[in-house]
N, C-alpha and C positions, 0 to 999 in steps of 0.2 A: 557219360553221361550228365543231365545238368537237370538236377532235381529243383523241383519248383514247390514252395510250401504253400498249402492253401487251404478254403474252407469251403469244403463237400457236403453234400448230402448224397448219401447213400442208395436210398431209396426212394420214393413219392410220398412227398410229405414230410419225410424226418429232415431232423434237427441237423446243423453243419457239426461239422466232426474237421478235429487239424486234416491235415492229408496231406501226404506229399507226391509229385507225380515228376515222368521222364518228361520234360518238354521237348528231349533230341537236339537236333542241330535246328540253328535257326536260318529260316529258307530266304536264298536269294534275294528275295523282292520282303523281305521280313522287321518288324521294329520291334522291340525286346520293351520297356516297359516298367519301371521299378514303380509301384503303385504306391501312392502316396495315401491318396483319400478314393473313397468307392459312391458313387449313392446306391439309396434301396429303389426299385423300381415295383410298382403291381404286376410288373409284367415280370421280375423274378420270383415273383411269389406262384402263378402261374405258370410258370418252367419248375420250380421246386416240386410243384403237385400236379405237374405232367397236364393242366388244361388243358391242350394244348394236342395231347397225343404225342408230342415228336423230342419230349427228353428223354436226356442218356443219362446212367446213372454210373459210376459218381460225377455228381452235377457240380459242378463252379458257376457258381450266380456272380453276377453282377458284369456292367455294364453302362456307366457312367464313371465313367475313369481320369481321375487325374492324376499324374505322375512325372518322371524323367527318364528321356529315354535314356536304355542304358545299353543297349546292343543295336547296331544295325547291317543287316543282311549287303552283301555288296552291290546292291542292284536296289538300294533304298534312295528316294531322289529327296530333296526338301528336307532334312532332319538332320540333325546333329546328337550329339551320344552328351546327352546333360539339358539339353530344348527342355523346358516342362511343356507338354501336350495332353490334350486327353483323346480318350476312343469312347463310340456311342453302341449302338444293339448291331452296328457292323462292325464286321473285322474285316471284309473285301469281296471282291468284286472282280470277274471275270477283265475291263478292261476292254474286250472284243466285240459284244455283242450292241447293236444299233444301241441300247438305253446307254451304255457305258459311252460308247462313242461321242451317243446324244447328249449328254451331260445326266444324264439320271442314273446313275449309276446304282442308288437305291431299287432301282425300279430291276436291275438285273436279275435273268433268271436262272444266274447261278449265287446268287448273294449269302455271302457265308456272314450268320449271327454271330455274334460274340459271344454266346450261353447255348449255338445249337449246333451241338457235336462239335463242340471246343470249350476249353476250358475260361471261366472268364476273372473277372477281375477283383474277387475275394482273394485274393492271393497278391504274396508277393511282387509276382510278377504275371504281367499277361501279354501276348505275341497279337500283330495283327500286319497287315496289309499295310507296306507307308502310304498306303493314297488314302486309309479311314482312320489315320491319326493325322491329329490336328494339333497344329502348333497354338497354345496360350497368351492370348492379348493377354502385356503386364499390368493394364488395369484391372483385370477380374480377379479374384482373388479365391489362389487355389482351392484352396479348402471347402469354397463354395461351392462355386462353377461344375461340380461336378455333372448335377441333376439338368446343366443346358445341355449335355450330350446325348438327353435322348429327350425328358421332358420339354428341354426349352426351343428343339430344334422341330419336335412333332408340329407345337401349338407354332411354330413360327414359318414351316412351310408355306400351310393355306395364306395366307396372306400374300408371302411373297410371289405362291405360287400362282393363283388367282388374280394378278392384279388388283387389289384392296387397295381403294383410293383412302386417302384421310377423309375424302369427305362422304366416306360410307359411312354405314350404322351398323355393329359390331355386337353379337350376342354370345356370352362363353355360358354353358348349360355346365355347371358343375363348378364347385371352388374347393379345389380338392389340388392334389401335386400337380397335374396338367392346369387346372380352369385359372390359381393363382397366377402361372406365370402369362395365359394366355392373354389374362387384363392387361398384365403389364405390356405386351408389346403388341395390343392393338394402340393401349389408351396414346404410347409411346408417337407407336402409327401415324396418329393423328386424330382416331376415329371417335365415334360418340357408340361409348362402349357400355351395357349394360349385361346385369348379373343375374344368372338364374340360381337362384336356389333354393332346396328343402329344409337350411338353415335358418333359421331368423336372426342365431348369433354372430354369422357370417357377415352381417349387412355391413354392419362398418369399417370390418378388416377391408371387404371388399373393394369398398371404398377407397380405402386408403390404397388398395392394391391397383387402381387406377377405374374403378366402375362409379360413370356417371349418372348408374340408377340401379336401381338393384328392384326383382322379381323374386314373390315367392311362387316355384313351381309347384307349390301346391293347392294353389290359389286358381282351379279354374276360372276365375271371372277377370283374373290379371292376366293370365294369357290368353285368355281371349280379346281385351281390351287389347294387344300387342298386331292385334292379325293385320297384317301387311308393311311390316315396319323395316325390319331389319336385311338388308344387303347380302348379312353371310348371319349366319347362325355356327356356332363351333361346339359341338359334341365335345364332353372329357370325360366322361361319364360311362361306366359298363355294364349299364342301370338299364330298364324297359321304361320307357317315356308316352306320355303320350305324343305320338312323332305326328299323328295329323294338327294340333295346335300348335307344332312349334313349325311345320311346310306353312300352315294357314299366317304365321307371324312375320313370312316372309314378301320382300316386297318384288315386283316383277323384276327379276330375274336372278333374283335371291336364289342363294345356295346354300338346306340345311348342309352341315360339314362335319364325318363322324371320325374323331383322332381316335377317343376310346374305344376299347373290344368288347362293343355290344355284343353279347354269347346268341341272345334270342335275335327272331324273323323281324324286320322292321317292314310294317307292314305302311303301303305305300298306295296311295289312289290313284292310277293317271291323270283323271280329271283335275285333281288339285296343283298338279304338276302345267297341263295343260296349259288354261288359258292364261296363266302369268308366266309363263317361259322360264320357271323356277327347275330345279335342281336338285338332286340326293348324292352326295359324294362321299369317300372316305378314301387317306393317304397316312403311310406310315412315315418313316422318319422323313431324314433328307438328303441329298444328295452333299460331298466335302465340298462342294464349292457356295451351297446352302447353309449347311452348321459353319465354314470362316463367313460368312456373311452374315448367320447369327450372334456370332461372337464377338465380332465389329458393332454390329446392331447395340448389342449387350453390352457391350463398353459404354458407348458414345452413350447411350443413357441411362447409365447407369441401373440395369435387369440385375435383377439375383433372384433365386431362391431365395425362399425362407426356408431356412433349416435344423435340424434337431441333430446332435452327433453323439456317436456310439463307438465306443472303442473297438478292435474287431473282438477283442477277449468278449464282449457282447455282444453279439453277432446275432445269439436267437434273440437274444431281449428285442435288440431290434424288428425283427421278423418279427414280434406275436406285436411289439407295437402298432405295426403299420396292418398285421391283419384284422387288431383291434379297431380300426380304424382313429387312431387318437395320433397320427403324425399329421403332425402341423409346420410345413405341408410336406418336404419331404425330408426322409430321413438319410445319412451320410456316415457312411462307415470309416474310420479313419482307421490304416492299415498300416503307415510308415514305423509306426513305436514297438508294434507286435514283438 
């Protein structure tokens, strides 16, 4: 038996408690990572609360993992025991469907979430398919980089996917865990960057993170003045906002793109899109190749999340800190010294 010590919720919305489970033999295509640090994402809260109706308990959250390879299955490729690696939202895919063979592994219909139907990174060890375990560039600080494996790739992928040009104008809605990374990536990409925020107190921080301009998203006149301006508006929040205003802010061929999990229906009128050939879209995380590109780009441009650290003994304090909206801007739970 292979016993792994973890921190799990036994019921929906319950506190995390120390818990052990038998992981069984390591799969031939598997990797076991000794976890050093693991980011805490809003998606972890959604899973803890069964907000999406797919949680299974006991639930071990944590899908922004950084650690070292401690075991490899006989068919694992490209990794070495002792190597420092990261793991994000996805822990496996089939590798033989058309999306996988076309490089879109994250769109595989059989994709396996790191904390959906399996135990995540708030543990001394976590397992995944080797294809989804990514070596960490030496230029990136291991204690800080975990949030890039979920939040970072989520906001980086649209820049890569949609051919965003350095001459484009990009708006970022929401300056939180995703948004503060989106500002950095879009600025380093070469774009003119505008931050939309309902918190005027964040304006100066947003500029330091890469925004050329900050717009008060509660000011309808300010939103109206943005009409026809943006090639891409990246929505990083999960709240319902005046979407017609944001669609009006798009330039011809502009795109309103959702990476925040907005649960309410988004009202769109075809005529708002039709005349200027605008688009509304959404995306999840990214492929293994996109994750590697994102890490290299972050290392080259010194992009990093702004973080707060909690020891795993205070993991429930970390969760409450995020629930209360106090995180600035990503929370990391330190596991290795537990």
